[in-house]
C-alpha positions, 0 to 999 in steps of 0.5 A: 510537478509542484515545488513546495518548501514545507519542511515541517512535516516529514512523510516517512518512506516504507523502509524507515523503522516500523513499530508495526504493520496493520492487518484488517482481517477477512470475515464472512461479511467481507467480499471474501464470504463464502467460497474463498474464505478459507484460502484468504484466512490461510494467506493472511495468517502467513502474512501475519506470521512473517510479519511477527518475524520482523515486528508487531502486527496490529489486527483489526477485526469485528470478532478477534477471539478466534484469531487468537487461537488461529495465530498461536503465539500472540506475544507480537500481535495486538488485537483490536475489535472493530467493526469493518467492511472489507480488508484493505488496510492499505487504503483505509488505514491511517497514514503516518507523518512527523509534523512539527517533531510529533508523530501524527496518524492522519485519518484521510476520508476513505469512500470505497475507491470512488464510491465503488464499494461500502466503507462506512465501517472502514472509513472509521477504523483509524478513529477507532483505533486512536480512541482505544488508545492503540497509538502511543496515548500522549505521544501522537496525534491523530487528525481527520482530514476531509480529503479522499486519499488512499495509502496505495496511491502514494509512493514517497522517497523519504526526501520530499518526492511523491510519485502517483498516477493521474488516473487514480488522484483525479478520478471521479468521486474522489476529489474531482471538485479540486484541480490538479494544482489544488490536489498538489498543494494539498498533498505539499502541504499534509505530506511535506512534499517539495515535488510530486511526479505524475504518471499519465500512463499505466494500468492493470486490467481488472484494478478497481483502484483506478490505478494505484501506484503500489500496483505499478512502481515502488521507491525501493530507496531514495534513488531506486524505483522497481516497476512492472514492465510487460515484455509481450507485444501482444499483451494488452498491457504492453503499450500503456506500460511501455508509456509509463516506463518512458515517463519514469526514465524522464524523472530525476531524483531530488538531486537532479540525477536519474533514478535507478530503474529495475524492471520487475516481470509480469506474472502469467495471466490470472483470470476469473470468470473470464476477466483478467485479474491485476497480479503485480510483483510491485505489490511487496511489503517492506518491514524492518528486516523482512521484505514480503513478496507477493507470488502468484504460482507463475513461472516469473515467480522465482525470478521477481524473488531474485530480483527484489532480494538483490534490491533489499539485501539486508532483508529476508526475502519471504514469498507468500502465495497471494493468489487469494487476494488477486481473486478479489483484485488486490494483493500484499501491499494492499491488505497491510498498512505500516506505522513508524517507530514510536507510533504504537508501543 
């Protein structure tokens, strides 16, 4: 845990008012090429339409013309034609802060989750969005940051607390030349954090990200954390998620009181080619007037919807069948990135 009094930077939580949500569209040149492209396009279209019920959608794709026809009413859609490697906007998208009173988009280095996958195009998307005047010209700054950081690896309560996993932020081929203290200092300086809570346990089998926090535990407010709980002692996740739960119980919020912890169920086991896939209900998206919930045609879908609907009573809970995303080891939050109010007009 690291304390810092940097109050010149505000890192908005996901429930902060938004101007739009980015999607980076799947195409034949991505991992979706061939067998799954139709299913995943349908999933992305459902996500885009759900976003547009609440706010604008920013859609990035190498060829946007077919998408205009596919999505119909585009009055709430901003299209940007940009080369892409893949579709995980949460991790290659810009990270938004308000720095010294000015909206600022950080363009962190994205290296394909520790150089596991090609990212030469995706690492340039935020820069190209800025160059194409996507962010409010003259109002929003864009800073390139020579530090590897993915949006799915950090959670903020909006009050100066970051929740992260050691398995991701300290992994090889990201920032392994830095000590934990040095990583903390960078995050505190860049994101205005006053303290960082590290989870040393918790991981989903099949997760390529080395344990992104947005698959495991999420701030729902500055005092509520929803997290994945495994109830089956015979499940290979049981021991690690139990230890993660104990770590979460040991944390306190900014005022010294314990957080309210709300467990989410584990979806039924999903496999592909004999390998378990990382399905999780923690990968939801908070939008202005909606909560998008990843479903997997599991018996626990209804329970997860009910829990999350109660946590966000002021938002319309919209379930999205995210099985096509799970088959590529991700889910709903992973393919989206929100930009706060005033960043995109």
